[in-house]
C-alpha positions, 0 to 999 in steps of 0.5 A, a space after each residue: 901515148 895518145 893525146 886522149 891518154 895524155 889529157 886523162 893523165 894530166 887531169 888525174 894529176 891536177 885533180 889530185 893536187 886540188 884535193 891534196 895540195 901536198 902529195 908524198 911518195 909514201 902515200 901518193 906514189 902513183 899520183 906523184 909519178 903522174 905529176 912529175 911526168 906532166 910537171 911542165 904542162 901542169 906548171 904552165 896551166 896553173 901559172 897562167 890560169 891561177 898564179 899558183 906555184 907547183 914544186 915537185 921532186 922524188 919525195 913530194 909535190 906541193 901546190 902552193 894555193 893562195 888563201 881566198 879569204 883568211 877569215 873563212 872558217 867553213 872548211 876547218 882541218 879535220 882529224 881522222 875521225 872527221 872531227 874539226 880542229 879547234 883553236 887549241 889543235 891549230 896552235 899545237 899544230 903550229 908549235 909542232 911544226 916550229 919545233 920539228 924544224 929544229 928537231 933531229 932527223 928522228 924524234 919520239 912523240 914524248 920528245 915532241 910533246 916536251 918541246 911543244 910544252 916548252 914552246 907553249 910556256 913562252 911568256 909572249 904566247 898566251 896559250 895554256 897547254 899542259 898535257 895533263 888531261 887526256 883531251 890535251 894528249 888527244 889533241 897532240 896525237 891528232 896533230 901528229 897523225 895529220 903530220 903523218 898523213 901529210 908525210 912530214 913524219 914517218 912512223 918507225 916504231 910504236 903507236 900513238 894509242 900507246 902514248 894516249 894510254 901512257 903505256 909506250 912511245 913512238 919513234 918517227 923519221 922527220 922528213 925535212 923536205 916535206 916539212 919545208 914545203 908546208 908554208 905557202 905565204 904570198 911573201 916571206 914571213 921574215 919580211 913583215 914587220 907588223 906586230 898585230 896578228 890581223 895585219 901580219 896575216 893580211 900582209 902574208 896573203 896580200 898579192 901585188 897590185 897590178 898597174 896596167 890593164 893587162 895585168 889587172 885583167 890577168 889578176 881578175 882571171 886568176 882570182 875568178 878561176 881560183 874561186 871556181 876551183 875552190 868554192 862550191 858556188 861563185 855568186 855574182 853578188 859577192 864580186 865587185 863591179 869590175 870582177 862581175 863584168 869581167 866574169 860575165 864577158 869571159 865566163 865561157 872561156 874561163 869555164 871551158 879552160 877549167 872543164 878541159 883541165 879538170 873534167 869539172 862541168 860548169 853550171 851557169 845560173 842567173 845568180 852565179 856559177 858552180 863547177 860540178 864534179 860528176 865523179 863527186 871527188 873534189 869536195 870535202 863536204 857532201 850533200 846529200 849524205 847518209 846517216 843521221 846528220 846527212 838526213 837532218 841536213 837534207 831536211 833542213 835544206 828542204 825546209 829552208 829552201 821553201 821559206 827563204 829565211 828562218 830564225 835559229 829557234 824556228 829551225 831548232 823546233 823543226 829539227 826537234 819535230 823531225 827527230 820525233 818523226 824519224 826516231 826509229 831511223 836516226 841514231 839513239 838519243 836524238 829525241 833527248 832534250 837539247 839534242 836538236 842543238 847539235 843536230 842543227 849545228 852540224 846541218 848549218 855547218 854543212 850548208 854554210 860550207 857549201 854556200 847554200 845558206 848563211 847565218 847572221 846572228 839568230 837568222 839563217 838565210 838560204 842562198 840561191 843555190 839552195 833552191 835545188 832542194 825545194 819541193 813543189 806541192 805534189 800533183 796527182 794526175 788522172 788516168 
């Protein structure tokens, strides 16, 4: 194998881990082979540049990322229909993982549902969940299908749609090695004695404080590299003075190492840095995007880029006007009363996830990277 071929394989493996931190032999067999083949080099790079751990065996590979900001809700888990998880689905997911830890090697969806109901009924858990409605059963099915995608469960017989319609059940294998690899805290939960949820979460994700200049610089380099890998844009204004000074002095070295390892390309501006993917793969949110929601988002981005800031009511009125102008091209119902609320909500969700805008109360502010969507006045040149 030539050095170029080896580098290409390592890039493919690392990009796959960044997209899917949990790879399973069932769903990602070829990529898992690449990860295991280059495991030593991948581990060395990830440890040095990010501090993330990487484990791999014949069944799965797990990249243990750290949470950059525990309160960031701009990239929720999504079901197969791309609908975002809400609070109930997240709680059901946690309960399902807890009961699967104690389940037999095989289980059915019915038994899993019963165990989740029993766990939800615990006195200390303020969570109303009964499975009496189709919506609640759909939440459980969405969670199970996510576990199937992760490789925690393997379907043996049956189909989840039959369970939804109460006409059948589903049999699964429980893959304990994959299940055990899911938690990724900075420290063991059993070592935390705090009672309050916020305090426990902070301690779960807290990292050791460096006590020497070399270790502090290493910690900053790792935090900045993670941010460049994970966030659409890293703005200088979001960094503290020490991080900003370190990034300004080391940005060429940091971005070069990321470019070599991943194939991403650094876009450096006065306001910050973005690592751009020429292949448009390493993202869960895209802009521009086709169909109605994508067009609405692009129009809102252009409108906001030209003004810098607007109220939610102003943007709602703009979307209402755009719907009337594009009604023949957009999906049905966009001109009905109140339809602009859902269209604007989807657009702002995408813009905030991409770090192009921020919503504060009833005002929306465009962030510097949004300027690329601004349009100048047309200039008509003579013959």
